[in-house]
C-alpha positions in Angstrom: -4.5 14.5 -1.5 -2.8 14.3 -4.8 -2.5 17.5 -6.7 -6.1 16.9 -7.9 -7.5 15.9 -4.5 -11.2 15.6 -5.3 -13.0 12.7 -3.6 -14.6 10.5 -6.1 -12.0 11.0 -8.8 -9.3 8.6 -9.9 -6.6 10.6 -8.1 -5.2 9.4 -4.8 -5.6 12.1 -2.2 -2.5 13.5 -0.6 -2.6 14.2 3.2 -1.5 17.7 4.1 0.2 18.2 7.4 0.2 22.0 7.5 -2.0 25.0 6.9 -0.5 27.7 4.7 2.7 25.7 4.5 3.9 26.3 8.1 1.1 25.9 10.7 0.7 22.2 11.7 -2.7 20.6 11.4 -3.7 18.5 14.4 -3.3 14.8 13.3 -6.9 13.9 14.0 -8.1 16.6 11.5 -5.9 15.5 8.6 -7.7 14.0 5.7 -7.4 10.2 5.6 -9.4 8.4 2.8 -9.2 5.2 4.9 -10.9 6.9 7.8 -13.5 9.4 6.7 -14.4 12.2 9.1 -17.4 11.5 11.3 -19.8 14.4 11.2 -21.1 14.3 14.7 -23.1 16.6 16.9 -20.1 18.6 18.2 -18.8 19.4 14.8 -22.2 20.3 13.5 -22.9 22.6 16.5 -19.5 24.2 16.0 -20.5 25.1 12.5 -23.6 26.7 13.8 -21.7 28.6 16.5 -19.2 29.9 14.0 -22.0 31.0 11.7 -23.7 32.9 14.5 -20.8 35.1 15.5 -19.3 35.7 12.1 -22.5 36.8 10.4 -23.2 39.0 13.4 -20.5 41.3 12.1 -23.0 42.4 9.4 -25.6 43.6 12.0 -23.8 45.1 15.0 -23.9 48.5 13.3 -27.7 48.8 12.9 -28.6 49.8 16.5 -25.5 52.0 16.8 -26.1 54.6 14.0 -27.1 57.4 16.4 -23.9 56.8 18.5 -21.8 56.8 15.2 -23.2 60.1 14.2 -22.4 61.7 17.6 -19.0 60.1 17.8 -17.9 61.1 14.3 -19.8 64.4 14.5 -21.7 63.9 11.3 -25.4 63.8 10.2 -27.7 60.8 10.6 -27.9 60.8 6.8 -24.2 60.3 6.5 -24.0 57.3 8.9 -27.0 55.7 7.3 -24.6 54.6 4.5 -22.8 52.3 6.9 -25.3 49.3 6.8 -25.5 49.7 3.1 -21.7 49.5 2.7 -21.6 46.3 4.9 -24.3 44.7 2.9 -22.6 45.7 -0.4 -19.4 44.1 0.9 -21.3 40.9 1.8 -22.7 40.7 -1.7 -19.2 41.1 -3.1 -17.9 38.3 -0.8 -20.8 36.0 -1.9 -19.9 36.6 -5.5 -16.1 36.5 -5.4 -15.0 34.7 -2.2 -17.5 32.0 -1.3 -17.2 30.2 -4.7 -13.6 29.5 -3.7 -15.0 26.6 -1.6 -15.2 24.6 -4.9 -11.5 25.3 -5.7 -9.4 25.3 -2.5 -9.3 23.5 0.8 -12.1 24.8 3.0 -10.2 24.7 6.3 -7.5 27.1 5.0 -10.1 29.4 3.4 -12.2 29.7 6.6 -9.2 30.3 8.8 -7.9 32.9 6.4 -11.1 35.0 6.2 -11.9 34.7 9.9 -8.4 36.0 10.6 -8.9 38.9 8.2 -12.3 39.7 9.7 -10.8 39.8 13.2 -8.0 42.1 12.1 -10.4 44.4 10.3 -12.7 44.5 13.4 -9.7 45.8 15.5 -9.6 48.7 13.0 -13.3 49.4 13.5 -12.8 49.5 17.3 -10.0 52.0 17.3 -10.4 54.3 14.2 -11.4 57.9 14.7 -12.0 58.6 11.0 -15.4 58.0 9.4 -14.1 57.3 5.9 -11.7 54.7 7.3 -14.6 53.2 9.3 -16.7 53.0 6.2 -14.0 51.3 4.1 -13.4 48.8 6.9 -17.1 48.1 7.0 -17.2 47.2 3.3 -14.2 44.8 3.7 -15.6 43.2 6.8 -18.8 42.5 4.9 -16.8 40.9 2.1 -15.0 38.4 4.5 -18.0 37.6 6.6 -19.1 34.8 4.3 -17.9 31.9 6.5 -21.4 30.5 6.9 -21.7 30.2 3.1 -18.5 28.1 3.1 -19.5 26.0 6.1 -22.9 25.2 4.6 -21.7 23.3 1.5 -19.0 21.7 3.7 -21.6 20.4 6.1 -23.5 19.0 3.1 -20.3 17.2 2.0 -19.5 15.8 5.4 -23.0 14.7 6.6 -24.4 11.4 5.4 -27.3 11.7 3.0 -29.9 10.7 5.6 -28.8 13.5 7.9 -28.0 16.2 5.3 -31.0 18.4 5.9 -30.4 18.3 9.7 -26.8 19.3 9.2 -27.8 22.2 6.9 -30.5 23.3 9.3 -28.1 23.7 12.2 -25.8 26.0 10.1 -28.8 28.0 8.9 -30.1 28.3 12.5 -26.7 29.6 13.5 -26.8 32.2 10.7 -30.3 33.4 11.7 -29.3 33.5 15.4 -26.5 35.8 14.4 -28.8 38.2 12.6 -31.1 38.4 15.6 -28.6 38.3 18.5 -26.3 40.9 17.0 -28.9 43.6 17.2 -29.8 42.7 20.8 -26.2 42.5 22.0 -25.2 45.8 20.3 -28.2 47.6 21.6 -27.9 46.5 25.2 -24.1 47.2 25.3 -24.4 50.6 23.7 -27.1 51.5 26.2 -24.6 51.4 29.0 -21.3 52.2 27.4 -19.6 53.3 24.2 -20.2 51.7 20.8 -16.5 50.7 20.6 -17.1 48.1 23.4 -19.4 46.3 20.9 -16.5 45.8 18.5 -14.1 44.8 21.3 -16.6 42.1 22.1 -16.8 41.2 18.4 -13.0 40.8 18.3 -13.1 38.4 21.2 -15.9 36.3 19.7 -14.1 36.1 16.3 -10.9 35.1 18.0 -12.8 32.4 19.8 -14.2 31.2 16.5 -10.7 31.3 15.0 -9.1 29.2 17.8 -12.1 26.8 17.7 -11.8 26.4 14.0 -8.1 25.5 14.2 -8.9 22.7 16.7 -12.2 21.5 15.2 -12.3 22.1 11.4 -11.4 18.9 9.4 -9.0 19.4 6.5 -11.4 18.1 3.8 -10.1 17.8 0.3 -10.2 20.6 -2.3 -12.4 20.2 -5.4 -12.1 20.9 -9.1 -8.3 21.5 -9.1 -8.6 21.2 -12.9 -10.5 24.6 -12.9 -9.3 28.1 -12.6 -10.9 30.9 -10.5 -12.3 32.4 -13.7 -13.7 29.0 -14.7 -15.5 28.9 -11.3 -17.0 32.4 -11.9 -18.0 31.5 -15.4 -19.8 28.3 -14.4 -21.6 30.2 -11.7 -23.2 32.3 -14.4 -23.9 29.2 -16.5 -25.6 27.5 -13.6 -27.8 30.6 -13.0 -29.4 30.2 -16.4 -29.3 26.5 -17.2 -30.3 24.7 -14.0 -34.1 24.5 -13.7 -34.1 23.4 -10.1 -31.7 26.2 -9.1 -33.7 28.8 -10.9 -36.9 27.6 -9.4 -35.4 27.7 -5.9 -34.0 31.2 -6.4 -37.3 32.6 -7.6 -39.0 31.1 -4.5 -36.2 32.3 -2.3 -36.4 35.9 -3.5 -40.1 36.1 -2.7 -39.6 34.3 0.6 -36.8 36.5 1.7 -38.7 39.6 0.7 -41.6 38.5 2.9 -39.3 37.8 5.8 -37.6 41.2 5.5 -40.8 43.1 4.9 -42.4 41.6 8.0 -39.5 42.3 10.4 -38.9 45.9 9.1 -42.5 46.9 9.2 -43.1 45.2 12.6 -41.2 48.1 14.2 -43.6 50.6 12.7 -46.6 48.4 13.6 -45.7 48.0 17.3 -44.6 51.6 17.7 -47.9 52.9 16.5 -51.5 52.8 17.9 -53.0 50.7 19.2 -49.8 49.2 20.7 -47.4 52.2 21.2 -44.7 49.9 22.5 -41.3 51.2 23.6 -38.1 50.4 21.7 -37.1 47.9 24.4 -40.5 46.1 24.1 -40.2 46.0 20.3 -36.7 44.6 20.6 -37.9 41.7 22.8 -39.9 40.4 19.8 -36.5 39.3 18.6 -36.6 36.7 21.3 -39.7 35.2 19.7 -37.8 35.0 16.5 -35.0 33.2 18.3 -37.4 30.7 19.7 -38.6 30.0 16.1 -35.0 29.7 14.9 -34.3 27.2 17.8 -36.8 24.9 16.1 -34.4 24.5 13.2 -32.8 21.1 14.1 -36.3 19.6 14.6 -37.3 21.0 11.2 -34.2 19.5 9.7 -35.1 16.0 11.1 -38.5 16.3 9.5 -37.1 17.3 6.2 -34.7 14.3 6.3 -37.8 12.0 6.3 -39.4 13.8 3.3 -38.7 14.4 -0.3 -37.5 18.1 -0.1 -40.3 19.2 -2.5 -43.0 18.2 -0.1 -41.2 20.0 2.8 -41.2 23.1 0.7 -44.8 22.7 -0.2 -45.9 22.2 3.4 -43.8 25.1 4.6 -45.3 27.5 2.0 -48.9 26.4 3.0 -48.1 27.0 6.7 -46.5 30.4 5.9 -49.8 31.4 4.1 -51.8 30.3 7.1 -49.7 32.4 9.6 -49.5 35.3 7.2 -53.3 35.2 7.1 -53.4 35.6 10.8 -51.2 38.7 10.5 -53.3 40.1 7.6 -56.5 39.6 9.5 -55.6 40.7 13.0 -52.0 42.0 13.1 -53.0 45.6 13.8 -55.8 44.6 16.2 -54.6 42.0 18.7 -51.0 41.5 19.9 -51.6 37.7 20.2 -52.0 37.5 16.5 -48.6 39.3 16.0 -46.9 36.9 18.5 -48.4 33.9 16.8 -47.5 35.2 13.3 -43.9 36.1 14.4 -43.2 32.6 15.7 -44.9 30.7 12.8 -43.3 32.8 10.1 -39.9 32.2 11.5 -40.2 28.5 11.9 -41.6 27.8 8.4 -39.4 30.3 6.7 -36.5 28.4 8.0 -38.1 25.1 7.0 -38.5 26.4 3.4 -34.9 27.6 3.2 -33.5 24.3 4.5 -35.6 22.2 2.1 -34.6 24.4 -0.9 -30.9 24.3 0.1 -31.0 20.5 0.6 -32.4 20.0 -2.9 -30.2 22.6 -4.6 -27.0 21.3 -3.1 -27.8 17.8 -4.4 -27.5 19.1 -8.0 -23.8 18.6 -8.1 -21.4 17.6 -5.3 -18.5 19.3 -7.1 -20.3 22.6 -7.4 -21.9 23.0 -4.0 -20.1 26.3 -3.1 -21.1 27.9 -6.4 -24.7 26.7 -6.2 -25.0 27.9 -2.6 -23.5 31.3 -3.6 -26.2 31.8 -6.3 -28.9 30.7 -3.9 -27.8 33.1 -1.1 -27.4 35.9 -3.6 -31.1 35.4 -4.4 -31.8 35.7 -0.7 -29.9 39.0 -0.6 -31.9 40.3 -3.6 -35.1 39.4 -1.7 -34.0 41.2 1.4 -33.4 44.4 -0.5 -36.7 44.1 -2.3 -38.7 43.3 0.8 -37.2 46.1 2.8 -37.7 48.8 0.1 -41.1 47.7 -1.2 -42.6 46.6 2.1 -41.6 49.8 3.9 -43.1 51.9 1.1 -46.4 50.0 1.1 -46.7 50.1 4.9 -46.0 53.9 5.1 -48.3 54.8 2.3 -51.2 52.3 2.7 -51.0 50.8 6.2 -50.3 47.5 8.0 -53.0 45.5 6.3 -51.8 46.4 2.8 -48.2 45.5 3.7 -49.5 42.1 5.0 -51.5 41.6 1.9 -48.4 42.2 -0.2 -46.7 39.4 1.6 -49.7 37.2 0.9 -49.2 37.9 -2.8 -45.6 37.0 -2.6 -46.5 33.7 -0.9 -48.9 32.9 -3.6 -46.1 33.5 -6.1 -43.9 31.0 -4.3 -46.6 28.3 -4.4 -47.2 28.8 -8.1 -43.4 28.5 -8.9 -43.1 25.4 -6.8 -46.0 23.7 -8.5 -44.5 24.1 -11.9 -42.1 21.3 -11.3 -43.0 18.0 -9.5 -41.0 16.3 -6.8 -39.2 13.7 -8.9 -38.6 15.4 -12.3 -35.2 14.9 -13.9 -32.4 17.5 -13.5 -33.0 19.4 -16.8 -36.9 19.2 -16.9 -38.4 22.7 -16.7 -42.0 21.8 -16.2 -44.0 18.7 -15.4 -44.5 15.8 -12.9 -42.6 12.9 -14.3 -41.4 10.3 -11.8 -44.5 10.1 -9.6 -45.5 11.8 -6.4 -44.1 9.6 -3.6 -43.4 11.9 -0.6 -41.3 9.5 1.6 -37.5 9.8 1.1 -36.8 6.2 2.3 -39.2 4.7 -0.2 -37.7 6.8 -3.1 -34.2 5.8 -2.1 -35.2 2.1 -1.9 -36.7 2.3 -5.4 -33.6 4.0 -6.7 -31.4 1.3 -5.2 -33.6 -1.4 -6.8 -33.4 0.3 -10.2 -29.6 0.6 -9.9 -29.4 -3.1 -8.9 -31.5 -4.1 -11.9 -29.4 -2.0 -14.2 -26.2 -3.7 -12.9 -27.8 -7.1 -13.4 -28.7 -6.2 -17.0 -25.2 -5.0 -17.6 -23.7 -8.2 -16.3 -26.3 -10.4 -18.1 -27.6 -11.9 -14.8 -31.0 -12.8 -13.5 -31.9 -11.8 -10.0 -31.2 -15.3 -8.6 -27.8 -15.3 -10.2 -27.0 -11.9 -8.7 -28.0 -13.1 -5.3 -25.8 -16.2 -5.7 -22.9 -14.1 -6.8 -23.3 -11.7 -3.8 -23.5 -14.7 -1.5 -20.3 -16.2 -2.9 -18.5 -12.9 -2.7 -19.5 -12.6 0.9 -18.0 -16.0 1.8 -14.8 -15.3 -0.2 -15.6 -17.9 -2.9 -15.4 -17.4 -6.6 -18.0 -19.4 -8.5 -19.5 -19.4 -11.9 -23.3 -19.1 -12.0 -25.3 -22.3 -11.6 -26.7 -22.0 -15.1 -23.2 -22.5 -16.5 -22.5 -25.5 -14.3 -25.9 -27.1 -15.2 -25.2 -26.6 -18.9 -21.9 -28.4 -18.5 -23.3 -31.2 -16.4 -26.0 -31.8 -18.9 -23.5 -33.1 -21.6 -21.0 -34.6 -19.2 -18.3 -32.1 -19.7 -16.7 -29.5 -17.4 -17.6 -25.9 -17.7 -14.3 -25.1 -19.4 -14.9 -27.6 -22.2 -18.6 -27.1 -22.5 -17.9 -23.8 -24.2 -15.0 -22.1 -25.9 -12.6 -20.9 -23.2 -12.7 -17.3 -24.5 -16.5 -17.1 -24.2 -16.5 -18.6 -20.8 -13.8 -16.2 -19.6 -15.8 -13.3 -20.8 -18.9 -14.5 -18.9 -16.9 -15.1 -15.8 -15.7 -11.5 -16.0 -19.3 -10.4 -16.2 -20.7 -12.6 -13.5 -17.9 -13.0 -11.0 -16.0 -10.1 -9.3 
């Protein structure tokens, strides 16, 4: 990749042979504009695997708080700050590190932050000082943003017809990490010390690092004409000037709040009458969540067939239906809770994939920044859902908490309906462009419109364009039949039938 190695620009990309100037890149992973990378199942699954065990760093601590308090000989109130510090670090990383995906080579960025995360986790496993542990937790949160770099990279590498499927695999990996971290940490800590959890984390991150070296393609950097401060400034600009991004973030805040409120209050619901389940039984509900997450690739394939707006609409309607089951019978019958848990996980994921697919299509050169803003909205929703949902459940009961989620789902539906599926980029409200739900039909119409625009620019009729395409396919160069007919009509050759300058200009428009 040349110095400005952005695909789609006039610069000729320069092929790098090393990472960080001294570590050789495997030849098959070096960027070659003549042989684009094939985004196959193995690479996509590797993105999902990496997302799972990097984002798990944020959640190992949650079942271990009691052991932390005993090990460091402090109060429960003191160790309760640890999850908050990790999440604060994660928010910092989303804001300051993940946008670098629009500025530097993603392969190097991912390898660097995974290496840092692994080194910091070694510190967590061995330190005996709580303040050191807390500081390391913040830093680990900041560098655990690999999934938010992989997601825009997947959107860049995947063909348009498979983009939603590719994004869904990365998001599935992320959600698996959230769920499996708590399960693994809880089980290991039940039988041994909490430090073993972090020894395991070191091994898993090392595996991700080695796998990344041998699997991650060296895709070109973007926006080499921008500085880091330009990147941060444009993030702020996108957050207030892009109607689709703002719409998606408003929906995502409420959707994330519903998801967080449901899972946090589920513990209270199942631990209270009439269920009175043990901690182990409550933890097993995470397996139901994992089953819902496993449906992610199927959800992605469905979204690939639809205009994303319709996938979002369908998922919100289904979320309302499953939340209605929880509102009506969640505190009465365990079957209703199981059904709601599965349905809310499946269609929450469908909503996030459809919103991500649409938002990342706003600008190929700004996908990392757009994704960072979108995920920050998810983070805001998590905080809101955890705080407000817990307060409402404790004060007013399970049905009031479920009713709060119903209100948030209604908000999402209203926001979605303000903008139709085919409005232009800077349209805030309305339904211009029709209501066609099938993506292939829309793409065919766009191609036909582009072809018509090209013909108009070249001064051709449709039959002349077909004749030109046919001639180009056979390697011939011909002037349109209308020019030849005009010349034959007065017994002259095409070159003498008109002024040579006019004919040459028409040739440029119709041939080549």
